[in-house]
C-alpha positions in Angstrom: 129.1 184.3 106.2 129.0 180.7 107.0 126.2 178.6 105.8 124.4 178.5 109.7 124.5 182.3 109.8 122.7 182.5 106.1 120.1 180.2 108.1 119.8 182.6 111.1 119.6 185.5 109.2 116.6 183.9 107.0 114.3 183.3 109.8 115.4 187.0 111.6 114.3 188.8 107.9 111.4 186.3 107.9 110.6 187.8 111.6 111.1 191.1 110.3 108.7 190.8 107.4 106.2 189.6 108.9 106.5 192.5 111.8 106.4 195.2 109.4 103.8 193.9 107.4 101.4 193.8 110.9 103.2 197.9 111.1 102.5 198.5 107.6 99.6 196.4 107.1 97.5 195.4 109.8 94.1 194.4 108.0 96.4 192.2 105.8 98.0 190.8 108.9 95.0 190.2 110.6 93.3 188.3 107.6 96.9 186.4 107.9 96.5 185.2 111.2 92.6 184.9 111.3 91.8 187.8 113.4 89.8 190.2 113.4 90.2 193.9 115.3 87.7 196.0 116.6 87.8 198.9 115.8 90.7 201.5 115.9 92.6 199.8 119.8 91.9 196.1 117.9 94.3 197.7 114.9 96.7 199.5 117.3 97.2 196.2 119.1 97.8 194.1 115.3 100.4 197.3 114.5 102.1 196.5 118.1 101.8 192.8 118.5 102.0 191.7 115.2 103.8 194.5 114.0 106.2 196.2 116.5 107.2 193.4 118.3 108.0 191.1 115.4 109.9 193.8 113.9 111.9 194.6 116.8 112.4 190.9 117.4 113.9 190.3 113.7 115.5 193.4 113.1 117.7 193.1 116.8 118.5 189.7 115.8 119.9 190.9 112.4 121.2 194.5 113.7 123.8 192.5 116.8 124.4 189.2 114.9 124.0 187.7 118.5 123.9 184.0 118.8 121.6 184.6 122.2 119.2 187.2 119.8 118.6 184.5 117.4 118.2 182.0 119.8 115.4 184.0 121.9 113.9 184.5 118.3 114.0 181.0 117.6 112.6 179.4 121.0 109.5 182.0 120.6 109.0 181.0 117.5 108.8 177.8 118.9 107.0 178.6 121.9 104.5 179.8 118.8 104.4 176.2 117.8 103.8 174.7 121.2 100.9 177.1 121.7 99.7 175.6 118.2 99.7 172.0 119.6 98.4 172.7 122.5 95.3 173.9 120.8 95.3 170.8 118.4 94.5 168.7 121.5 92.9 171.0 124.1 90.7 173.3 121.2 90.7 170.0 118.8 91.7 172.3 116.4 92.8 170.7 113.4 92.3 172.6 110.4 94.9 172.8 107.9 95.7 176.2 108.5 96.5 175.4 112.2 98.6 172.7 111.3 100.4 174.1 108.4 101.1 176.9 111.5 102.7 174.6 113.2 105.2 173.7 110.4 105.7 177.8 109.6 106.6 178.0 113.5 108.3 175.6 113.7 110.6 175.9 110.3 111.4 179.5 111.3 112.6 178.7 115.0 114.5 175.9 113.6 116.4 178.3 111.3 116.9 181.0 113.8 117.9 178.1 116.4 120.3 175.8 114.0 124.1 176.6 114.4 
């Protein structure tokens, strides 16, 4: 396996792993993202969005080894980082966790886009 492929797969594995956390441990995923699910519907939303969605994105990229799949997942992560950057300026949300989120999401996006 070539070097860039290893990096792409690492980003997809992180995505899949975070999805598994959302599916299997929604309370931990909610805490990780600073969200509070309201009732069972809120827990379902964490399982669906932070669980199933992330798991499917990462797993599909790993399964197909498609450069397009890796690129889509990478762009999604970069989109999340851009959303946080907007929040820094619009919401004045300059907490260490938010800045760290920008770096984390940007790094995973880069892993998935590098080729």
